[in-house]
MIDOSE-1310 file (N, C-alpha, C; in nm, 2 decimals, decimal comma, always signed):
residues 230
misp	+1,76/-6,21/+2,46/+1,71/-6,07/+2,32/+1,65/-6,00/+2,41; +1,75/-5,88/+2,46/+1,74/-5,68/+2,52/+1,60/-5,65/+2,44; +1,53/-5,59/+2,48/+1,38/-5,52/+2,48/+1,41/-5,37/+2,49; +1,32/-5,29/+2,35/+1,35/-5,21/+2,37/+1,40/-5,06/+2,52
mgss	+1,33/-5,13/+2,59/+1,38/-5,03/+2,71/+1,40/-5,09/+2,77; +1,41/-5,24/+2,74/+1,58/-5,22/+2,87/+1,68/-5,15/+2,82; +1,75/-5,15/+2,67/+1,78/-5,12/+2,55/+1,77/-4,97/+2,64; +1,73/-4,88/+2,62/+1,72/-4,72/+2,67/+1,73/-4,74/+2,81
arsf	+1,73/-4,86/+2,87/+1,70/-4,78/+3,05/+1,89/-4,79/+3,03; +1,97/-4,90/+2,99/+2,06/-4,90/+2,99/+2,16/-4,75/+2,93; +2,17/-4,71/+2,78/+2,19/-4,58/+2,75/+2,15/-4,52/+2,86; +2,03/-4,49/+2,96/+2,03/-4,36/+3,03/+2,17/-4,38/+3,10
rqnp	+2,19/-4,51/+3,11/+2,28/-4,56/+3,36/+2,45/-4,44/+3,23; +2,43/-4,49/+3,10/+2,58/-4,51/+3,05/+2,59/-4,32/+2,98; +2,48/-4,27/+2,93/+2,51/-4,13/+2,90/+2,36/-4,08/+3,00; +2,32/-3,97/+3,12/+2,24/-3,95/+3,24/+2,23/-3,80/+3,05
rnsa	+2,29/-3,76/+3,00/+2,29/-3,59/+3,00/+2,18/-3,62/+2,82; +2,20/-3,70/+2,77/+2,10/-3,74/+2,64/+1,98/-3,86/+2,59; +1,97/-3,87/+2,80/+1,87/-3,92/+2,83/+1,74/-3,90/+2,75; +1,67/-3,73/+2,77/+1,53/-3,69/+2,72/+1,54/-3,74/+2,57
tiiv	+1,65/-3,76/+2,50/+1,62/-3,80/+2,35/+1,60/-3,93/+2,31; +1,69/-4,02/+2,47/+1,71/-4,15/+2,42/+1,54/-4,19/+2,46; +1,48/-4,20/+2,56/+1,42/-4,25/+2,64/+1,25/-4,28/+2,61; +1,24/-4,15/+2,47/+1,13/-4,13/+2,40/+1,13/-4,21/+2,33
spmq	+1,02/-4,32/+2,33/+0,94/-4,43/+2,27/+0,92/-4,37/+2,06; +0,92/-4,46/+1,99/+0,82/-4,46/+1,88/+0,70/-4,34/+1,79; +0,62/-4,41/+1,94/+0,47/-4,34/+1,95/+0,50/-4,19/+1,97; +0,51/-4,19/+2,08/+0,60/-4,08/+2,14/+0,62/-4,02/+2,00
ttai	+0,76/-4,01/+1,91/+0,76/-3,90/+1,81/+0,72/-3,95/+1,70; +0,62/-4,04/+1,68/+0,53/-3,97/+1,59/+0,41/-3,87/+1,60; +0,39/-3,91/+1,79/+0,25/-3,80/+1,79/+0,35/-3,67/+1,78; +0,46/-3,66/+1,81/+0,54/-3,55/+1,83/+0,57/-3,43/+1,69
ssdl	+0,53/-3,54/+1,58/+0,61/-3,53/+1,46/+0,44/-3,45/+1,39; +0,37/-3,56/+1,45/+0,16/-3,49/+1,39/+0,16/-3,34/+1,45; +0,22/-3,32/+1,57/+0,16/-3,17/+1,65/+0,22/-3,04/+1,57; +0,34/-3,13/+1,53/+0,44/-2,99/+1,44/+0,41/-2,92/+1,28
nsay	+0,33/-3,07/+1,22/+0,35/-3,11/+1,11/+0,20/-3,00/+1,17; +0,03/-2,98/+1,20/+0,00/-2,91/+1,26/-0,02/-2,77/+1,22; +0,05/-2,75/+1,37/+0,11/-2,63/+1,41/+0,14/-2,51/+1,24; +0,25/-2,67/+1,18/+0,31/-2,53/+1,06/+0,17/-2,56/+0,98
tsge	+0,07/-2,65/+0,94/-0,05/-2,59/+0,81/-0,12/-2,50/+0,87; -0,12/-2,45/+1,02/-0,30/-2,44/+1,05/-0,16/-2,25/+1,07; -0,05/-2,23/+1,01/-0,02/-2,17/+1,01/+0,09/-2,05/+0,81; +0,00/-2,18/+0,75/+0,06/-2,16/+0,63/+0,05/-2,01/+0,61
ahth	-0,16/-1,97/+0,63/-0,14/-1,90/+0,56/-0,13/-1,77/+0,65; +0,01/-1,77/+0,71/+0,05/-1,63/+0,76/+0,16/-1,63/+0,75; +0,22/-1,74/+0,65/+0,38/-1,76/+0,58/+0,36/-1,74/+0,42; +0,52/-1,67/+0,46/+0,50/-1,65/+0,25/+0,67/-1,73/+0,26
hghp	+0,60/-1,84/+0,09/+0,71/-1,88/+0,05/+0,82/-1,95/+0,24; +0,75/-1,98/+0,30/+0,81/-2,07/+0,40/+0,89/-1,99/+0,51; +0,86/-1,83/+0,49/+0,86/-1,76/+0,57/+0,75/-1,63/+0,60; +0,73/-1,58/+0,80/+0,60/-1,50/+0,80/+0,61/-1,40/+0,70
dlrm	+0,46/-1,40/+0,65/+0,48/-1,23/+0,59/+0,47/-1,10/+0,58; +0,55/-1,04/+0,57/+0,56/-0,89/+0,64/+0,57/-0,78/+0,53; +0,53/-0,83/+0,43/+0,54/-0,77/+0,25/+0,46/-0,62/+0,27; +0,26/-0,69/+0,37/+0,20/-0,56/+0,40/+0,22/-0,49/+0,49
fgvv	+0,30/-0,53/+0,59/+0,45/-0,41/+0,68/+0,45/-0,33/+0,63; +0,57/-0,41/+0,54/+0,69/-0,35/+0,48/+0,63/-0,21/+0,39; +0,48/-0,26/+0,33/+0,36/-0,14/+0,21/+0,30/+0,00/+0,35; +0,28/-0,04/+0,45/+0,36/+0,02/+0,57/+0,41/+0,13/+0,62
lflv	+0,47/+0,09/+0,62/+0,68/+0,15/+0,65/+0,67/+0,21/+0,57; +0,66/+0,24/+0,39/+0,71/+0,25/+0,31/+0,63/+0,40/+0,29; +0,43/+0,41/+0,30/+0,31/+0,50/+0,32/+0,34/+0,61/+0,46; +0,42/+0,52/+0,57/+0,46/+0,62/+0,67/+0,56/+0,70/+0,65
aesa	+0,68/+0,63/+0,54/+0,79/+0,76/+0,51/+0,68/+0,84/+0,43; +0,69/+0,80/+0,37/+0,57/+0,92/+0,26/+0,50/+1,02/+0,32; +0,46/+0,99/+0,36/+0,38/+1,02/+0,53/+0,45/+1,17/+0,55; +0,55/+1,14/+0,60/+0,66/+1,20/+0,68/+0,67/+1,30/+0,57
iflg	+0,70/+1,33/+0,42/+0,78/+1,41/+0,36/+0,66/+1,49/+0,35; +0,53/+1,43/+0,28/+0,45/+1,55/+0,31/+0,41/+1,59/+0,38; +0,47/+1,56/+0,51/+0,45/+1,64/+0,61/+0,47/+1,77/+0,65; +0,66/+1,70/+0,61/+0,75/+1,82/+0,61/+0,69/+1,90/+0,46
lfta	+0,67/+1,89/+0,39/+0,68/+2,03/+0,28/+0,51/+2,11/+0,31; +0,43/+2,03/+0,34/+0,30/+2,15/+0,41/+0,35/+2,20/+0,52; +0,39/+2,16/+0,58/+0,49/+2,24/+0,73/+0,58/+2,35/+0,68; +0,59/+2,36/+0,59/+0,65/+2,46/+0,50/+0,64/+2,54/+0,43
yliy	+0,46/+2,48/+0,40/+0,36/+2,59/+0,28/+0,35/+2,66/+0,40; +0,30/+2,62/+0,57/+0,24/+2,68/+0,59/+0,28/+2,78/+0,70; +0,47/+2,72/+0,72/+0,50/+2,85/+0,80/+0,57/+2,99/+0,65; +0,56/+2,96/+0,53/+0,55/+3,08/+0,45/+0,46/+3,14/+0,44
rsvm	+0,37/+3,06/+0,52/+0,25/+3,17/+0,43/+0,20/+3,26/+0,58; +0,26/+3,19/+0,70/+0,22/+3,26/+0,84/+0,33/+3,41/+0,82; +0,44/+3,40/+0,77/+0,57/+3,49/+0,80/+0,59/+3,63/+0,64; +0,47/+3,53/+0,52/+0,46/+3,67/+0,43/+0,34/+3,74/+0,49
pawp	+0,35/+3,86/+0,44/+0,28/+3,94/+0,44/+0,12/+3,96/+0,37; +0,16/+3,91/+0,27/+0,05/+3,89/+0,22/+0,06/+3,71/+0,13; -0,03/+3,65/+0,13/-0,10/+3,56/+0,13/-0,20/+3,45/-0,01; -0,20/+3,47/-0,11/-0,09/+3,49/-0,18/+0,00/+3,64/-0,22
pegt	+0,11/+3,63/-0,25/+0,20/+3,70/-0,28/+0,08/+3,81/-0,38; +0,11/+3,90/-0,37/+0,02/+4,03/-0,49/+0,08/+4,04/-0,61; +0,02/+4,07/-0,72/+0,03/+3,98/-0,85/-0,06/+3,83/-0,85; -0,06/+3,77/-0,79/-0,03/+3,66/-0,80/-0,17/+3,58/-0,85
pele	-0,16/+3,58/-1,03/-0,30/+3,56/-1,05/-0,38/+3,44/-0,94; -0,53/+3,45/-0,96/-0,61/+3,37/-0,83/-0,61/+3,22/-0,91; -0,62/+3,04/-0,84/-0,66/+2,96/-0,90/-0,80/+2,98/-0,86; -0,81/+2,90/-1,03/-0,97/+2,81/-1,02/-0,94/+2,71/-0,96
lllp	-1,09/+2,72/-0,94/-1,15/+2,59/-0,82/-1,29/+2,51/-0,89; -1,31/+2,52/-1,02/-1,43/+2,41/-1,08/-1,29/+2,29/-1,15; -1,21/+2,33/-1,22/-1,12/+2,22/-1,22/-1,10/+2,12/-1,16; -0,96/+2,20/-1,05/-0,96/+2,12/-0,95/-1,06/+2,06/-0,89
gvns	-1,15/+2,09/-0,80/-1,27/+2,07/-0,76/-1,34/+1,87/-0,85; -1,37/+1,92/-0,95/-1,37/+1,80/-1,05/-1,24/+1,74/-1,06; -1,17/+1,79/-1,02/-1,04/+1,64/-1,01/-1,09/+1,58/-0,88; -1,09/+1,67/-0,78/-1,10/+1,60/-0,65/-1,20/+1,52/-0,68
iili	-1,35/+1,53/-0,71/-1,42/+1,50/-0,71/-1,40/+1,34/-0,77; -1,34/+1,32/-0,87/-1,31/+1,24/-0,93/-1,23/+1,13/-0,88; -1,13/+1,22/-0,89/-0,99/+1,08/-0,78/-1,04/+1,01/-0,59; -1,07/+1,13/-0,55/-1,20/+1,03/-0,44/-1,29/+0,96/-0,45
sssf	-1,37/+0,95/-0,57/-1,47/+0,84/-0,62/-1,34/+0,76/-0,65; -1,25/+0,73/-0,69/-1,21/+0,56/-0,77/-1,15/+0,52/-0,63; -1,14/+0,61/-0,50/-1,09/+0,49/-0,41/-1,24/+0,37/-0,38; -1,32/+0,47/-0,34/-1,44/+0,39/-0,37/-1,49/+0,29/-0,48
vmhk	-1,39/+0,31/-0,60/-1,42/+0,21/-0,69/-1,32/+0,13/-0,72; -1,16/+0,15/-0,65/-1,11/+0,04/-0,65/-1,09/-0,01/-0,57; -1,19/+0,00/-0,47/-1,22/-0,06/-0,29/-1,30/-0,22/-0,37; -1,42/-0,16/-0,46/-1,51/-0,29/-0,52/-1,43/-0,38/-0,64
gqaa	-1,30/-0,34/-0,62/-1,27/-0,44/-0,67/-1,20/-0,56/-0,65; -1,14/-0,50/-0,51/-1,02/-0,58/-0,43/-1,16/-0,67/-0,34; -1,31/-0,64/-0,31/-1,39/-0,70/-0,29/-1,46/-0,84/-0,42; -1,42/-0,77/-0,53/-1,51/-0,85/-0,61/-1,34/-0,98/-0,55
irnn	-1,22/-0,98/-0,58/-1,15/-1,08/-0,57/-1,14/-1,18/-0,49; -1,18/-1,09/-0,35/-1,15/-1,14/-0,21/-1,32/-1,23/-0,27; -1,37/-1,24/-0,34/-1,50/-1,37/-0,37/-1,49/-1,44/-0,53; -1,33/-1,39/-0,55/-1,29/-1,52/-0,67/-1,34/-1,46/-0,76
dnag	-1,32/-1,32/-0,80/-1,41/-1,31/-0,96/-1,36/-1,20/-0,93; -1,25/-1,18/-1,07/-1,11/-1,20/-1,17/-1,19/-1,07/-1,20; -1,26/-1,12/-1,29/-1,36/-1,03/-1,41/-1,39/-0,88/-1,33; -1,40/-0,96/-1,22/-1,51/-0,84/-1,16/-1,39/-0,72/-1,14
lqkw	-1,22/-0,71/-1,05/-1,09/-0,70/-1,02/-1,08/-0,64/-1,14; -1,06/-0,67/-1,25/-1,05/-0,61/-1,39/-1,19/-0,50/-1,42; -1,24/-0,52/-1,45/-1,31/-0,40/-1,44/-1,32/-0,29/-1,36; -1,30/-0,31/-1,15/-1,35/-0,23/-1,11/-1,19/-0,15/-1,15
fglt	-1,10/-0,23/-1,13/-0,96/-0,17/-1,18/-0,90/-0,12/-1,26; -1,00/-0,13/-1,38/-1,02/-0,07/-1,47/-1,01/+0,01/-1,54; -1,15/+0,06/-1,42/-1,20/+0,18/-1,42/-1,16/+0,30/-1,33; -1,09/+0,27/-1,24/-0,96/+0,37/-1,19/-0,88/+0,37/-1,22
aimg	-0,87/+0,30/-1,33/-0,72/+0,37/-1,36/-0,78/+0,46/-1,52; -0,85/+0,51/-1,56/-0,92/+0,55/-1,65/-0,97/+0,69/-1,58; -0,99/+0,71/-1,40/-1,01/+0,78/-1,31/-0,95/+0,85/-1,27; -0,81/+0,82/-1,32/-0,66/+0,81/-1,25/-0,62/+0,88/-1,35
iifl	-0,63/+0,85/-1,53/-0,58/+0,94/-1,60/-0,64/+1,10/-1,57; -0,79/+1,06/-1,58/-0,84/+1,18/-1,58/-0,81/+1,30/-1,58; -0,82/+1,23/-1,35/-0,71/+1,34/-1,28/-0,59/+1,38/-1,35; -0,50/+1,30/-1,44/-0,42/+1,35/-1,47/-0,37/+1,48/-1,58
agqm	-0,46/+1,37/-1,64/-0,50/+1,50/-1,79/-0,57/+1,64/-1,71; -0,60/+1,63/-1,59/-0,68/+1,76/-1,54/-0,57/+1,89/-1,48; -0,53/+1,80/-1,41/-0,39/+1,85/-1,38/-0,27/+1,95/-1,47; -0,27/+1,86/-1,58/-0,18/+1,88/-1,72/-0,31/+2,01/-1,77
yeyf	-0,38/+2,01/-1,80/-0,43/+2,10/-1,84/-0,45/+2,26/-1,72; -0,45/+2,22/-1,62/-0,42/+2,36/-1,51/-0,30/+2,40/-1,57; -0,19/+2,31/-1,54/-0,11/+2,36/-1,58/-0,05/+2,47/-1,69; -0,11/+2,45/-1,73/-0,07/+2,50/-1,92/-0,21/+2,61/-1,87
hlem	-0,30/+2,57/-1,84/-0,37/+2,76/-1,89/-0,36/+2,88/-1,74; -0,24/+2,81/-1,65/-0,22/+2,88/-1,52/-0,12/+3,01/-1,53; -0,16/+3,14/-1,54/-0,08/+3,22/-1,58/+0,01/+3,29/-1,55; +0,14/+3,17/-1,45/+0,21/+3,16/-1,35/+0,28/+3,07/-1,34
gltt	+0,42/+3,09/-1,35/+0,54/+2,96/-1,42/+0,59/+2,95/-1,19; +0,70/+2,88/-1,23/+0,78/+2,77/-1,12/+0,84/+2,91/-1,03; +0,86/+3,00/-1,14/+0,95/+3,05/-1,06/+0,92/+3,23/-1,08; +0,74/+3,26/-1,05/+0,73/+3,35/-1,06/+0,68/+3,45/-0,93
nlfa	+0,65/+3,38/-0,80/+0,72/+3,39/-0,69/+0,71/+3,25/-0,58; +0,68/+3,30/-0,45/+0,70/+3,20/-0,39/+0,56/+3,13/-0,38; +0,46/+3,12/-0,41/+0,35/+3,06/-0,37/+0,32/+2,99/-0,52; +0,35/+3,02/-0,56/+0,38/+2,97/-0,76/+0,49/+2,85/-0,71
scfy	+0,58/+2,86/-0,62/+0,69/+2,78/-0,62/+0,58/+2,68/-0,61; +0,57/+2,70/-0,42/+0,53/+2,59/-0,36/+0,39/+2,54/-0,39; +0,31/+2,61/-0,48/+0,16/+2,55/-0,57/+0,25/+2,41/-0,71; +0,37/+2,41/-0,73/+0,38/+2,34/-0,85/+0,49/+2,28/-0,78
vltg	+0,54/+2,25/-0,64/+0,64/+2,17/-0,57/+0,51/+2,04/-0,54; +0,40/+2,11/-0,50/+0,30/+2,05/-0,41/+0,25/+1,93/-0,47; +0,15/+2,02/-0,60/+0,04/+1,94/-0,67/+0,16/+1,80/-0,76; +0,30/+1,91/-0,78/+0,38/+1,84/-0,87/+0,41/+1,73/-0,85
fhgl	+0,48/+1,69/-0,69/+0,52/+1,61/-0,65/+0,39/+1,47/-0,58; +0,27/+1,54/-0,58/+0,10/+1,45/-0,56/+0,07/+1,36/-0,67; +0,13/+1,47/-0,82/+0,09/+1,37/-0,98/+0,15/+1,30/-0,98; +0,34/+1,29/-0,90/+0,40/+1,24/-0,93/+0,40/+1,07/-0,87
hvtf	+0,33/+1,06/-0,79/+0,27/+0,97/-0,67/+0,10/+0,93/-0,79; +0,02/+0,99/-0,76/-0,04/+0,94/-0,83/+0,00/+0,85/-0,97; +0,07/+0,87/-1,05/+0,16/+0,77/-1,15/+0,23/+0,72/-1,16; +0,26/+0,70/-1,06/+0,31/+0,61/-0,94/+0,23/+0,48/-0,92
glll	+0,08/+0,54/-0,87/+0,04/+0,46/-0,78/-0,09/+0,35/-0,95; -0,10/+0,47/-1,05/-0,18/+0,41/-1,16/-0,07/+0,29/-1,24; +0,05/+0,36/-1,23/+0,15/+0,20/-1,25/+0,12/+0,10/-1,17; +0,06/+0,07/-1,11/+0,09/-0,02/-0,98/-0,08/-0,10/-1,01
ilsv	-0,16/-0,03/-1,08/-0,29/-0,04/-1,12/-0,27/-0,12/-1,24; -0,19/-0,06/-1,36/-0,18/-0,13/-1,50/-0,12/-0,26/-1,43; -0,05/-0,27/-1,37/+0,05/-0,41/-1,27/-0,01/-0,51/-1,31; -0,15/-0,45/-1,20/-0,23/-0,54/-1,07/-0,37/-0,60/-1,20
lwrs	-0,37/-0,45/-1,32/-0,46/-0,56/-1,42/-0,35/-0,62/-1,54; -0,24/-0,70/-1,52/-0,18/-0,72/-1,58/-0,12/-0,87/-1,55; -0,14/-0,78/-1,43/-0,10/-0,94/-1,40/-0,27/-1,04/-1,38; -0,32/-0,98/-1,41/-0,48/-1,06/-1,39/-0,47/-1,12/-1,48
rqpg	-0,46/-1,13/-1,59/-0,42/-1,14/-1,73/-0,41/-1,33/-1,72; -0,31/-1,35/-1,59/-0,26/-1,53/-1,54/-0,39/-1,58/-1,49; -0,46/-1,65/-1,50/-0,56/-1,73/-1,45/-0,50/-1,80/-1,34; -0,58/-1,75/-1,20/-0,56/-1,82/-1,04/-0,44/-1,68/-1,00
hyss	-0,42/-1,56/-1,03/-0,29/-1,51/-1,00/-0,31/-1,42/-0,93; -0,43/-1,40/-0,92/-0,51/-1,35/-0,86/-0,57/-1,41/-0,76; -0,61/-1,41/-0,59/-0,73/-1,54/-0,56/-0,84/-1,50/-0,41; -0,92/-1,51/-0,43/-1,00/-1,49/-0,22/-0,82/-1,51/-0,07
kshf	-0,70/-1,58/-0,15/-0,68/-1,63/-0,09/-0,47/-1,59/-0,06; -0,46/-1,49/-0,24/-0,38/-1,44/-0,24/-0,37/-1,37/-0,35; -0,41/-1,24/-0,24/-0,43/-1,08/-0,32/-0,30/-0,99/-0,28; -0,22/-0,98/-0,24/-0,08/-0,91/-0,20/-0,15/-0,78/-0,31
gvea	-0,04/-0,79/-0,44/-0,06/-0,65/-0,49/-0,21/-0,59/-0,50; -0,35/-0,67/-0,50/-0,47/-0,62/-0,46/-0,46/-0,47/-0,42; -0,41/-0,62/-0,31/-0,43/-0,43/-0,12/-0,31/-0,40/-0,17; -0,20/-0,36/-0,16/-0,11/-0,30/-0,14/-0,16/-0,14/-0,25
aely	-0,18/-0,21/-0,41/-0,14/-0,16/-0,44/-0,31/-0,03/-0,42; -0,48/-0,08/-0,39/-0,50/-0,02/-0,30/-0,46/+0,08/-0,18; -0,43/+0,05/-0,07/-0,32/+0,12/+0,03/-0,27/+0,21/+0,00; -0,21/+0,24/-0,13/-0,12/+0,37/-0,18/-0,21/+0,40/-0,28
whfv	-0,31/+0,36/-0,29/-0,45/+0,45/-0,37/-0,50/+0,51/-0,28; -0,50/+0,48/-0,09/-0,60/+0,56/-0,07/-0,53/+0,69/+0,01; -0,38/+0,64/+0,04/-0,29/+0,71/+0,06/-0,27/+0,84/+0,05; -0,30/+0,83/-0,19/-0,25/+0,97/-0,16/-0,42/+1,04/-0,22
dvvw	-0,55/+0,98/-0,20/-0,65/+1,07/-0,21/-0,64/+1,16/-0,08; -0,59/+1,13/+0,05/-0,63/+1,13/+0,16/-0,47/+1,29/+0,15; -0,38/+1,22/+0,07/-0,30/+1,34/+0,04/-0,39/+1,47/-0,06; -0,37/+1,45/-0,15/-0,44/+1,55/-0,19/-0,55/+1,61/-0,16
ivlf	-0,64/+1,51/-0,07/-0,78/+1,67/-0,01/-0,69/+1,70/+0,13; -0,59/+1,66/+0,18/-0,50/+1,84/+0,26/-0,43/+1,88/+0,15; -0,41/+1,86/+0,05/-0,27/+1,99/+0,01/-0,44/+2,08/-0,09; -0,60/+2,02/-0,13/-0,67/+2,05/-0,22/-0,73/+2,14/-0,10
ilvy	-0,72/+2,13/+0,10/-0,77/+2,26/+0,14/-0,67/+2,34/+0,17; -0,55/+2,29/+0,12/-0,47/+2,40/+0,21/-0,42/+2,54/+0,12; -0,38/+2,42/-0,05/-0,34/+2,55/-0,16/-0,47/+2,60/-0,16; -0,59/+2,51/-0,24/-0,70/+2,60/-0,31/-0,85/+2,70/-0,27
ll	-0,92/+2,61/-0,11/-0,97/+2,69/+0,01/-0,88/+2,78/+0,11; -0,80/+2,76/+0,14/-0,76/+2,82/+0,28/-0,74/+2,98/+0,20
């Protein structure tokens, strides 16, 4: 009777290049498989459907691209401001500060409210997520309603002069982003109706919506300073 070790030695002499595979004993194979399984299990939290979870990285890249667009718009606005003899041009109605100021407070405060929603889901508090995200959605709607009210009561149009054109392009483009952020929030609220859809270990949609909303807030702060205060 030929022992397994004797058979392995004979195979080694016949085909040395396959020796690394042949001389591994069954016990060693079991140990290696156990180690690989442990490594895979420990990395499950960082994968998505068997692949590295790069979704948040994709969101960040998207926001970087959006930042570049706003940077271009702000740069153009500052260039126009610097080359014009008077800014705003003569005859431009003075912008009201009360309504945009209140709107700014509402929008900036909504970021803190929204963060409470993410903190809630990190503690598996789905009801808390729905409450705080719902309040954020209401604040976003109030902001957009205030912006529309301002548009309807301004005594200038898109083609009145260069300042008016810049004003409507900047605030309108930002308002479009607020609308998209509001849709993300409503999407999270809709999905949260399904029990267990979001949990402390799985809430990418919540994080992505919050990160986008913070981005919208920061852009508005810069826009408000440039257009309304300077």
